[in-house]
C-alpha positions in Angstrom: 0.0 0.0 -0.1 1.3 3.5 -0.9 2.0 6.1 1.7 -0.5 8.9 1.7 0.8 12.5 1.8 -1.5 15.2 2.8 -1.1 19.0 2.6 -1.8 21.2 5.7 -5.5 21.6 5.1 -6.1 17.9 4.3 -4.0 17.0 7.3 -6.3 19.1 9.6 -9.4 17.6 8.1 -7.9 14.2 8.7 -7.0 14.8 12.3 -10.3 16.3 13.1 -12.3 13.5 11.5 -10.1 10.9 13.2 -11.0 12.5 16.4 -14.7 12.3 15.6 -14.4 8.7 14.6 -12.6 7.9 17.9 -15.4 9.9 19.7 -13.0 12.4 21.3 -14.9 15.4 19.8 -18.5 15.8 18.7 -19.7 16.3 15.2 -20.9 19.8 16.1 -17.3 20.8 17.4 -15.8 19.3 14.3 -18.2 21.4 12.0 -17.1 24.5 13.8 -13.4 23.6 13.6 -13.6 22.9 9.9 -16.2 25.5 9.1 -18.6 23.1 7.4 -22.0 21.9 8.3 -22.8 18.9 10.4 -24.2 17.2 7.3 -20.8 17.6 5.6 -19.1 16.2 8.7 -21.4 13.1 8.2 -20.3 12.9 4.6 -16.6 13.2 5.4 -16.9 10.7 8.4 -18.5 8.0 6.1 -15.9 8.6 3.5 -13.1 8.4 6.1 -14.5 5.1 7.5 -14.7 3.6 3.9 -11.4 4.8 2.4 -9.2 6.0 5.4 -6.7 8.8 5.1 -6.9 8.6 1.4 -10.3 10.1 1.5 -9.0 13.6 2.2 -6.8 14.0 -0.9 -8.5 16.2 -3.5 -9.5 14.3 -6.6 -7.6 16.6 -9.1 -4.4 16.5 -7.2 -1.3 16.1 -9.5 -3.4 16.3 -12.7 -2.7 18.9 -15.4 -5.7 21.2 -15.9 -7.8 20.2 -19.0 -7.6 23.8 -20.5 -3.8 24.1 -20.2 -1.6 24.3 -23.2 0.6 21.3 -24.2 4.3 21.6 -24.4 4.0 21.3 -28.2 1.8 24.3 -28.4 4.1 26.3 -26.1 7.1 25.4 -28.2 5.3 26.5 -31.4 4.5 29.9 -29.8 8.2 30.4 -28.8 9.3 29.2 -32.3 7.0 31.7 -34.0 8.2 34.5 -31.8 11.9 33.7 -32.4 11.6 33.1 -36.2 8.8 35.5 -37.5 7.8 38.1 -34.9 11.1 38.9 -33.1 10.7 42.7 -33.1 7.0 42.7 -31.8 6.2 43.3 -28.1 4.2 40.8 -26.4 0.8 42.5 -26.9 1.4 43.0 -30.5 2.6 39.4 -30.9 -0.6 38.1 -29.3 -2.4 40.2 -32.0 -0.4 38.8 -34.8 -0.9 35.2 -33.5 -4.7 35.8 -33.8 -4.6 37.5 -37.2 -1.9 35.6 -39.1 -1.6 32.2 -37.3 -5.3 31.8 -36.0 -3.9 31.1 -32.5 -6.0 32.7 -29.7 -4.1 33.3 -26.5 -4.1 36.0 -23.8 -1.3 38.5 -23.5 -0.7 37.1 -20.0 -0.4 33.5 -21.3 2.1 34.6 -24.1 4.1 36.6 -21.5 4.3 33.6 -19.3 5.3 31.2 -21.9 8.0 33.5 -23.3 9.4 34.6 -20.0 9.7 30.9 -18.9 12.0 30.4 -21.9 14.0 33.6 -20.9 12.6 35.8 -23.5 12.0 39.4 -22.6 9.8 41.9 -24.4 11.6 44.5 -26.5 9.6 47.0 -24.5 10.8 45.6 -21.1 11.9 48.3 -18.6 15.3 48.6 -17.3 14.4 47.3 -13.9 12.8 44.1 -15.5 16.0 43.5 -17.4 18.1 44.1 -14.3 16.1 41.6 -12.4 16.3 39.0 -15.1 20.1 39.5 -15.2 20.3 39.0 -11.4 18.3 35.7 -11.6 20.6 34.5 -14.3 23.7 35.4 -12.2 22.2 33.6 -9.2 21.5 30.4 -11.2 25.0 30.5 -12.5 26.4 30.9 -9.1 24.3 28.0 -7.7 25.4 25.6 -10.5 29.1 26.5 -10.0 28.9 26.0 -6.2 27.1 22.6 -6.4 
């Protein structure tokens, strides 16, 4: 059997529900501590009794969101920026993606994708460039020390 690892919130729910199951605290007290109704405490208790500690893990834990971009799509955006639209800032690049490539993304998504790959906007402020250079220096220092 696998070891079940819970985050802080899940751990708190587990401990409270374990105390309810062991009859150390009442369902009413548990509902106040967890800020849920007594009816929800009953649901949690029955789930705890059938599944154990595993009942408190969220169902979507460690899953990639359905609407997120695949790595192939991200690579295509980076490739298009580097090869065709190098001179465009991120907002204009987003508009060009929609008009010419029929790819609809938000400016924030495009900025996140490109900045993850170390690409700064041509319109980036001096402070942004300086902060990016500092991060690069820190990474280089960490790799040389290790």
